[in-house]
N, C-alpha and C positions, 0 to 999 in steps of 0.2 A: 505494499500501500503507501506510493508515494505521490498522491497526485495530490498538487499541490493545494486548489480551490476544492478538496472536496473536505466534506464534516465526516466524524467519526459515522460507521455504518455498521447496522446488524441487517440481513436479511431479510426480518421479516418486516423492517421498517419501510423496505422501500416500497415505493409505487411497481408494481410489472414492467412496468413501458422505461428504463432505467434512471437515473438520475444524477444526476451529471454527467563542491568540494572542500573539504572541511581544511582548507592552508589558507593563511592570511593575505597570499601572494594573489589571491584572484578573488572577486565579488562571486557567489554561488546563493541561488536559489533553494533556499534549507526547503525539507522535505515538509510534508503535510502536518508530521508531530513537532515540529519546531514550529511550525507557522502558529498553532493551535495552541498546542501547549503551552508558548510564549505569554499569549494572554490569560488561556486560562491559570495558570498559576500564577502570575503576577501581583496579582489582587492578595493572595493567601500569604504568600512568599511572605519569612519571618529573615527579615534581612541578618545574612551571614557577615553584616562589616568586621561587629569587632574580630571573629577568626580572622579575617588580613591586615589585622592591627598589630596583631604578637609580636613581639620584639625580636629581632634579627637575633639567630643562633639559636633560637629554641630547640631547632631538633625534631626530629618525627615523634610525634604523639599521637596519643588516641584520636584526637578531636584531627589531628590533621589527614590521619588514617579514614575516618568519616567523612572525612571533607574529598578524600579521593573518590572514593565508592560514590558520595553525591555528583561529584563533576563526572563520575564514569558512567552514573544513570542517566544523565541529560546525554549526554552525547549516545548512547543504544539508541534514548529514545529520539533523538532528533533523527535518528538513522534507522526507526522503526523496527529496534530490535528489542522487542518485548521482552523477553524471555532475558536476554541481558540484562535488559534494566529492572527485572523484579528478582534478579540475584543483588545485583549492586546496591537497590537502598535494602533490601533487607537486609545485606552487609553491615551500611550504616546505620540502620535502626540498632542490630546487635550492639552495636560498638556505642553507640548513641542513642539511647529511646525517646532524647525530649526532640528531634529532628522529627516531629509528626510535621508541619506543614513544607517541610522542605523536600521530609523523604519518605514519608507517608502518603500526601497527597499524589507526589507523582507514581509511585506504589500502587496503588487503587489505579489509575490510570493507564497505566500499563497493565494490571490483572484485567481491566474491562478491554482493551484493544484487543487482550489474549481471549476474549468470550469467557471468561470464568465468572461470572456473575457472583456466585454466592462470596466467593473471597474479595471480590471488589466491592461489594455493597458489605462485607466485615470491616476491609479499612476504609470505605468513606464514611459508617458509622461512629469510627474511632477517632476520625479528625473529626467529624461532624460533634462531637463530644466536647474537644478542644478548640474548634473554632465557632458554633453554634452553628444558628441555620445561615448561613455562608451560601450567596444565589449559586458559586461556580460549584459547590458539595450537591446544592439542592437540585443542579441542573443532571447532573451526572445519577442521581438517588430515582430522577422522573428517568432518565432513559433508564434505565435497571427497573423501573417499573412497567415499562413499556414491553421490557425484551421478557418479565415476566407475565404479560397481561394483566396485571394488574392495572386498569386504568382508569381506577377511583384514587390510586397513591398516584398515579403520573399526572395524572393531572393537580392534585394536590400540591405536590412539588413542583411541578413546573409553571404553576401560577405563583407560589410565591419565588421563584426564580423569575418571574417574567417582570418583577415589577421594578427590577433592573435586572435587565440583564446583561447575563455575564458574558454570550457569545451570539453570533448572530442570529442561529437557526434557533434560541428561543422557542420565540412564538411561535417556526415553522411542527416543531414537536411537540408542543402544546395544542395546536390545532390537530393533529394529528392526531393525539391523545382524545379531543373531543370526537372527532369522527369515530374511533374504533369504540367511544361509549355508547355513539348513536345521537349524539345529542349535536345535529347538524349545523344548527344557527351555531354554536358557541365555537364549532370548527371556522364555518367561514369568516367571522370577524376575527380570528385570531389569525387567521391562513393568509388574510388579508393584510395584517399589519405586517405579516411575516412579508410579503410580496412587497410591499415599502420599503422594508430593510435587505431585500437580496433580490433585488430586480432581475438578475440576472439566473438568478436559482432554477433551472426550469423543474426540479421536484416540485415548486411548490401550485403553480399553475395546473398540473396534471391532477394535485393532491384536491385543490379546491373544483378541479373536472369532476374528481370522482364526488363532492359534494352536491354539488351540480345537480348532478346526474339524481342523487338518495333524492334531493330536491323538485326534480321532476323539470327542472330546467335546462331538456336538451340545448335547445340554442345557446347558452349562456355554457353550457357541457364543453362544446363543439367550440367556441372562440376558447375558453382555456386551455383544452387537448391539440389545440393546434397552437399555443402562443408556446407551451412545454416545447411543440416540437421546433418552434422558431430560433429558441433560445440552442438546444442542444445543434441546430444547425448553425445557428451564429457561433457556437463554441466552437465547433468543427473547422470551421472558416478563419476564426481567428489561429486556428495550432499551425495550417497550411500558411496563414500569412508570418508566422513565427519564425517557421524553416525557412521561407523565402529571404525574410530577413536577415537572418543568420548568413543563408550564402552570400545574399549581397553584399556584407559588411565584408567578407571573405575576400569576393571577387574584385569589389571595390568597380569606377571610383565611391565615392566616401560622399559626393552630392547626390549621387544615384539614389546609393543604398539608404540614407536620410529621408529620401523621402517616398520612399517604400513604408520603411518602418515606420515612420511617423503615424501611416495610419493605426498604431497599434496605441497610441497617444490619446487616453481618456483622463482629464484633467479632474475626473468628479472617481476613477476607480484608482484604489494605494495598491492596488495586487495585481492589474493591468499594467501600471505606472512601473511596480517595480519589476516585473517579469519583461518591458523594454529595456529596463536601465541597464538590469541581467545581459540580458540579451547584446546590448553596446559593450556593457564591458567585457566578456566574457570575449566578446572579436575585438578589445583592442580598442577599442572608442570610448578610454574615457571621458574626455570633456563633453561627448556626447551623452554619454550615461547621467550627466548631472542634472538634468532637469526634468525627466521624469521623476526620479530618486528623488529631489529635492522635494517636487511633491507630493510623493507618495508619503515620504515623512511629514509634512506636515498634516494630510489629511488624516496620519495615527501616530501621532505624536509620543504614545505613550507605546507602542509595537517596537521590540526590541530588535523583529528584525529590522522593518525599513530604516531604521535610526543607524544602525550597523552596518547593511549595505551601503549608506551614504555617507558615513564614516571611513571606510575602507577604501569609496571611490577617490575622496580626498587624500586618502592617508598616501594613494599610489601617486598619487597628485602630485607629493611632497607637501601638502596645503594642508598642515600640521594644524595649526591654532584653529582652522575650516573643523578638522574631525575632532576635535577634542568635545564641542558643545553638543552635540547629538549625543553621543558617549556616554556624558558622567550622566545622564539621567538616566540611560538602560543600563548600566551596571545597578545603579541605586535598586530599578525594580526590580533587575531581576542575574542575583546576586550569583549564583548556581549554571550560571554558564559560562565555560571556557572559554570560549570565544569572544565572549564580551571583555573579557576580565583581562585576555592579552591582548586583543586590540586598543584598549584604552593604556594599559599599563607601558604599550609599546609608544602611543602618542605620546604619553606624557614625556617618556624617557627621550622622544627626539626635541623633543621641547625643553630638554636640558631642567626638568624640574624632577629630577631624584626622587626626592625626599616623599612626591608624590607618587612618583611610580612606584617604589619600591612596594607599601602596601599592594597595591594591584597585583604587581607581576606575583609575591608571591602567593597572595589567595588564590591565583592562576595553576602558580607551578603546584597548588595543594592539592586542584581538582583536577590537573594533569601533569603528574610528575615526570612521564616520560617525555614530551614535547623538548624534542632539546631548544628550538626556537624561543624560547620561555623562559627554560632554563638558565641559557648562554645571557639573554636580556638583563635573568636577574642576577647574578653575575658580575656583569659590567655595572649593574646600579650598587650593588652592594660595594663592590671595591671602589666606585666612586664617593659615595658617602663615605668610605671607611677613610678617605684620604682626606677630603673633606672635616670630617671630627679632629681627624690627627690634627690638621693644620688647626683645628679652633681651640686645640687643646682638650678636648672631649674623648680621653682617652679611653674611659669605660664603652661608650658607645662604638668609638671605632672599632674597639676588641669583636663588639658581637658582630656587627657585620662583616669581620673581617673571618672569626669560627662561620656565619652564612657559607662564604663564600669558602673556603675550603669543605665546605661541605657537600656543595654544589660540584664542584671539581676538585677531587681529591689528589686527582696526580698533576695537579697546578703548584709551584711553586713559591708564584707573587704572595698568593696570601699572607702564608708565612715568611716570607721575610718582612712583609709589613707588621707582621705580629711581632716579631723580633725588635723592630724599632720602636714600635710601641711599649714594650716591655721597658726595650733601654732607654726609654725618654722617662719612663713610671720606675725608675732602680729596683725593676725584678731582673736581674743581671741569669740567672741559674733557667729561668723561664725564656729567657731572652736566645741564652744561649743553644737552649731544646731547640725551639724555633727554626733557627737560622740553620744547627743541623741538620734538621727535618728540611730543609727552604733547599740546601746542598743536595742533599739524597734524591730528593727528587726531581731537581735538575742532570743529575747526572743519568735519572733511569728514565725522564722523559725531556730530552735534547730537544732543546725550540727549532 
């Protein structure tokens, strides 16, 4: 399941006539899990920023290990690897049971996507006891009620959720629940509201057509079915246009490619804008990507995905100050996504703001310790800060950063040379001698 525009679905809920790379060196279209989960988790996430403020040189701890599992869990969700996500979030909770909102909620979502309704409900109910009747939780409980054909429960939960709808398809599922319950007037009301919120969702007019047919309004039913077919056709046509756009960008000239690709520009549709910006960026036209990506970020200021793609385009264009603004808020709202932390830390590093970059990169490293790029940048940041603190005679702080650097690169002699210097300055001769010998031994073992 990698459809960017698809909502989570279960076969029993769908009408019979259908329904609708992860490196910092290129913009990518996040998979559906990232797109929707970024929205769904954002309100519920408890900020983990305090963990990112841990002292340098703190070493590996149970909290670090829990952070690593959380980070891996989100990576697995982003790739629709739900079995792996379940394993990682369970491991995080085993190490730190207090991670109810940051680990148990996404665990419940992963179980939901794996069609394990009983276990998913158990986890959602546990989160509900912690967070209360939050719309995000009620939405999923309503979806589970639909799966269990408990239409009274689905209506109760989804009506509570729709008061402040957490996701664009909340009213669609409420209308669907009323339809299955036999209340066609209420079904029509909510499906019409769903159509206003999602005018391009082909499921909605199809379901409305079924409602009209039950009410004996055959002409309106035919019009609704026809609209559903038109939306499917439009989606197919735009899919072909996206392929042609990429081919034109590869073949050139760019002016002709822009004339074709800009037919995909829709100033009021963030997902279409993001897709267009992504196509431009993936085919090497970063300057052209900025217009649609900026507009997408304006339309959805609280979407980490939209802010990330815009910031990454600026970053690749070496416009680091422009890149910082969209990332600052996204990292606060979505603290457990490695990509956000890694990019934001890199931006601050490029702006020579090491003190601000360090906690962000440290947290990114906690989330994904095996990422070499983040590890190297964290090492360079720690070394810069150590030198600054040494020059300012903040020796204890300098030593903490140097300890962090030596843990990041155990075979590197330079942190030990620096430690020796600091120990000499603080009249700790024995420790200075030990560090100097260690530096010399590493220099011989690992010559530059």
